[in-house]
N, C-alpha and C positions, 0 to 999 in steps of 0.2 A: 488304460486305466488315466484320470482325470489329474490334470496338474493341478499342486498348490502352490500357494505361497509362502514364502519365508514367514511372513506374519502369523500365518495359519498354523504352522508348524512349531515357532516357537512361543506360542500358546497352548500348545497340546497337550493335553497328558497320555493319550493314544500312542503307545509308542509299540515298537516291535511290529513295526505294518510297511509294509512297502509305498514307496512314494514317490510321484516324480515333480522335478522342479529344475522351473527352467530360469536362466538368471544369465549374471553377468560375473565376471571373474574379479575380486577386488585384489586377491592375494595369492600367490600359490608358491607354498614352504616346502623343502625338505622331501621332494617331490613326492609327498603324500598328503598334505593338509590343504587342500582347498574353501578358501573362503569366498560364498556367493550372496550377492545381494540384487533383488528384484526388483528393488525401488518401493516394498510393498510398508518397509518399515526402517527406522536407520542400521537397526542390529543387521549385521551379517551371520548365516549360519557356516557351521563348520562342515567337510563332505571330506571323507577321509577315504582316501586313493587306495587302490591296492596295485601297487608300483609294479609289483613281477608280474602281472597277468591283462596289465596296458598295453596295448600296441603302443611301439614307439612315436609313430606316426601321431597319434592323438598326443601323446605327451608333448611332442615340439610343437604343439599349437597350442598348448595352455596357456595363456600369458594374459596380464591385468587388463583387460577389457571386452577380452572374450567371449561372446553368447555362447553357453553349454545347456546343455538339456542333462538330468542328471537323473537317472534311476536309482534308487537304491531302499535300506533298509533305515529307518529312524530308529533310533536308538536313546537312550540314556547316554549322556556322553564321559568318556573318563578323565578327560583335560580337564581344565580351569576353566573358570570364566563361559562358559556356556552350560544350558541345563540338557539339552540334544545335541544330536550331529544326527547326517548320514554315511551309512557305512555304503560307498557308492558299489555298484552293482555292474551299472554300464555309463559308458559318458559318452555323450557324441558332442562335437564343436558343430554349432548354427550357425556362427558369423567370428570369423577370424581376426588378433589385433596384431598389428606388426607392433613390437613390444619399443624397436628403434624410432617411430613414428608417432605411437600415441602418446599426445600430451598430456594426458592426466595420471600421472605415475603415483603407485602410494607414497608419497610424502607431501611435506607441507609446501604450498603454491602461494603466491601472492594473489592479494583481489584483483588488483592492477592484471595480473597476468592473466587470471580464470575471466575475467573480463572480454580479455581478446578473444577467448575461446567460451564465449558464453554456449556454445552449440552445446558443448561438454561440459560444461563444470557444473549442468545437475546431478551428473555421477558422482561427484565429490559428496562427503558425510553430510557437509556445510550446508552445499545446496538444495540436498536436498531434502533437507530439514527445514530449511526454511521455507521452498516450495510445498512441501507438505501442508505447512504451516498456514501459507498463503492460502490453500484450497481449502483449508479446513475455516479459515476467518470470513472468506468468501461465501460459503455455505452459512455460516453463521448470521452473514449479512443478511440473508434471504431470508432464514428462518425469523429473525428475528421482527421484521417488517410484516410477514406473509401471517405469522403469529398473532400480530396485533393488528390486523385488520387491514393494513396496507395492499394499494392496487400498484406495482410492478409496471412501470412505464417506460418504452422505448422514444427516447426521443432523438431528433434529427442528429446525424453528425455533421452531416452539411449543414451551412446557417447561414442567413444573409445577416445577422445582425451578433454585435458585440456584446454578451451580457454584462462583462467586467469592464466593459467601457477602457478598457486599457492598451488596447490598438496591437496586441502581440499577439497577433494569429497568425497561419499558413493562410494561405488563398487557397482557394479551387480553381480550378480553370480548364477550356479543353483548347483555347484557340493555341494556336502554333506561335511559341515565344519569340521566333525570331520573325514573324511578319503578323502582328494581332492587326484587326481594326485599328484606325485611331478617331480620337475628334480631331474638331475642327483645334484646339487646345492643344491637343499633344496627346491629350491622357488616353489610355485604353477605354476602346467601346466597348463597355461590358452588356450592353442590348444585344450582341451579337454573339457572346457568349453560352453555352449549353446550358444555364438558366436565367439567362436574360438580365441577369445582374450581377454585382459581385459577389459573391460570397467564399466563405472561410471554414476551415476546420474547427468543431465548437470547442471553446473554452468551457462551458458550461452547460447543463441541460435545462435552469433554473427557470428559466422564464417561459419554456414550452411546459416543464410540469406543473408551473402554476398554472396555467390553464387548467389543466386535468384536474388538480385540486380544486378547482371551483363547478366542477359537477362529482366524481370521485369521493370525495373529503381529503382520504389520507392517500397518495400516491409516494413513490418514490423512484428516483432511477439510478441505475449501477451500470455507468460504462465509460467507454475511451473519449479521454479529452485533450487537446493539445494546445499549447504554448509555445507560440515562438521565440523565446525569450532567449537570447543569446547570455546563459549565466550556465557556470561548469561547475556551480558548487555541487556541495554534497546533499544538497536538498532538494534538486531541481532537477527535472525529466521535462525533455518536448513532449513526449505522449504518456499518458498516467491515467488511470481509472478514478472516478468519482462518485461518491453516495451522497445524493442530494433529496434527503423525503423532503415533501410540502405537504402541509397540513392547512387545511378551512377551518376557520375557527380559533386558532390556537394563537395565542399573543406570545409577546416575546419570554412570557414566566413559563409558558406551556415549553414552547421550543427547548429553554434554558433542561426541564425537566426529562425533554425528549431525549436530547443530546446524552445528559448524563446516565440514563438508563441503558439507552443503547450501546453506548460504549462498553460500560459495566456487563452488558449479557456479551456482549460477542469476545471481549477480552476472557470473560471467568469461562466461555465456550469453549477456548484452546487449551486453558489451567485443565480442565477437566480431560481435555479431547486428545492433545497432545504431549501428553505427560514426557514419551521416551525424548523425542524429539528437543522439546525444550530443554531436557536434564542435558542434552548433549551440547545445543547450545549454550547452556548457563556455564557449565564446565570449561567450554571452549573461552569462556569470558574470562573466565576466574584463570588461568594459564595463560591470558592474553597481558592480563592483569600484573601477572609476576612481572613481567619483565618494562614495569612502568615505573615512574618516579612514585614514591606514595603520595604525593600533593593529588596525583593525576589518574589514581585507582578511584573503581568507581564505591559509592556508598552504598550501594544495593545491589543483591545478585540480582537477575532478569526476575527470576521467580518472586523475590519482596517487590520491585517492580511494580509489576504486572498487579499483585495485591496491595500494592500501594493506591492502585488506580481505582482497583474494585472495592476496598475497604473502607475507604476513607471518601464523607458527603465534601463535595465540590464545592468549596467555599466564591460565594459568589461578591463582587463590589463593582459600584460603577469603574469607568475612565480615568475619573476625577477625581477617586479615592485610591485608586492605583498609583496615579502618578504623583499626588502626594507624597506616598510612604515610599517610591521611586528616587521623587526630588531630593528627598530628604535622608535618604540611607546613605549607607559609609561610602559604598563603592560610587554613587554619582559625585558626594563631595568630595573627596577625595581622587576625581577622575579615573577613579580607573573602569569604569565603564567605557568601552572603546567610544559609543554615545551617549554623549552627555544630556542627560534632560534640564532641561531648564524654562521653556516656554511651554505653558499648557497645547495642546493641540500637537503636538510631536506626534510623528506612529512610532509605537513600541517596534523594538526588537528583540529578537529572540533571547539577548542578554536578560535584556529586562524582565521579559516573560517568564524565562528560566530561575531568575533570582527571586520572581514574589511565588513562585512554585515551591522551589528549595529549599531559598534560605528562611524566607520571611513565615511564609504560613506551613511550610512542608505537608501539603497538600495540593490534591490540582484545584485550578483557578478557574473560576468563567468570568471574564470580565461584559460589560455591558455600558450599554450607553454612551459610546463613541461619538468623538467628534463629525459633524458630518462632511467637513471637508479632503479626512480621510477616508471616507467609506465611499460604497458606491452608490449611484441613483436610485435603487429601486426601495431602500431601506428606511421606516417609517420616519418622519421626523418627528421630534419631541416638542412638547410645547414650549420651550426656552427658544426654540430658533436656531438651535448651536449644535444639537445630538442629535443623531439617529438611535433607533431602538435595535442596536447591534448586538451582539455576543460572541467573543473566541474563547474557545475551551482551550487553558494553558495544561502541557504536560511534562514533567520532569523528562530532560535530556533532549528535549523539543522544541517546547515553546509552543506556539500555534497550532494545534493541529484540527481545531473544525471554527468554520466559519459560519456566523449565519445571519436571522435578523428576522422581524418583523417586517413584513414587507410595506410600502406604500400604497394602499388601499383606496386612499381618497383622488380621485381622476383629477380635479384643481390643482391638487399640489404636486402630484407625480407629473404636471404638465410643464407647472412651471420650474421644476428641478429639472426635467429631459431639455426646454427652453437653455436655462441658466449654464447646462453643459455642453450645447449647440449640439446637441444629439437631433437628428433628422427624426421626426417624429411620423411623418410618413412611413420611416422604416418600422416601428414599434406598432404600426394602425391595431394589430391585433392583440396587441399585448395590453392597450389602453381600453380595448372592447372589453375585458373582462371586469374594469373600471365601471364600465357604463352599464353593464349588466348585472344585478344581482350580486355587487360588490358585496366584501366582507374582509375582517380580519381576516390575515392568514399568516404564516410565518413557516421559515425551515431553515435549512442549514446545508452548508458541503462538508465532506470530509474528504482529502484525499485516503486513497485507499492505501497505498504505498506507504502511509506516513504512517498511516494503523500497521501495516505490516513490519515498514520497518523499528517502531515499537515493540510489538509484540516478541520479536526475532532478537535482538538486539545488537540487531547491525548499526555502522554506523554511516553508510554512503549508502542512499534511494537507489543506486544504479543497481545494487546488490540484492534488490527485494524485485525483481522483475524480470522475466524469465529474459528480455533482451531490451535493455536498456536505450533510447532514441534520447540524444544529447549531442549538443554544438560538434559537427563534425563528423558526427558520428550516426548512421545508418545499416551498419553492418547485419548480417543475417536475416 
């Protein structure tokens, strides 16, 4: 008989038939009721054991975490809280679990403890829900772009360029770290390394994606990126996934339209397809809020927060307009902001971005036309010479979730900006070629996938929405 899943069993009306189910024991109580989950759904199914006719050797091995195979009759449940249950006819232990050693017992665990057991934390209801939502979001990303005529491009993970100009990159080398060849200056001779030059793990696939957009029209990358930033905040990872579309002939306004439509689609997809997992996470947040002081409680439920983004048109305004609003706001005048704004050109912080979204506009916000000095070299310079055609999408609870721009398509202007920033033009010869041969207006943006998952699940720490977080001093698992 073919095995089925908990998902199928809980959604069927075909009762009084024999079924085979394989899964893991969540709880075993009264030597009679076994709660089983196989990862297919947030809910468990109750399986009723005939205690008197079950071997004692089997009974002694039924513990939380054990893998079992159950054969029995699917019937209408006589108890409360479940529609169906399995009357067990035969049970076998596929993999034992020592109750004294298994760390994920059926009780509340701290997130810090679960991070230390990241290889097992997905067996909890919270993390299984998060990872199912992450999977569905990933599918929605691909479906959106594929349905809208984009081509999926796999850009290099190993690169010789720094797309962001931040310099916080992990080096890639095959040289002996204890005996590397040196130049007369004492620096490492990278010409003798594997790639013949200094290379790093990429922080972005954007520059390479631009070259493909200039031939295929509409492309996107969705892959791992890396940043060697020594940051231990709840918003940063050393290894994360980036979604980066690039579109030929799109200007800044087209780019804003694309980002808003894309975000609304992906969040709408999980509202429709992850109802059980979202309901569980929402209830978890509601219970968590009860233990907080009233002033710290969330203004919206998880579902309301998702609908807040989906149902509202994103307010669009320039950096300058936003700066004036923030500078004249009560929190700024009364110095309630941690970073008080005074002079135009300051880089906005999360507290400023959230104020605009949550307090002032009560809507998602897209800021554009940022000061050139705080943005990357590849962003198109405006006619005022002070601002660039950059855009950031701001969300409640997070602040910036998307960063993008219209790219600088003019060769002479791009060369001037590269020179002013002391970037080696020889390293970007291939990038500059796209401005020599058939240059055109084009735009794109980057969205950190984990930040999208963070928002969609209501979690507060980005380390809890990626299977195995990589952070400073942590490369376990």
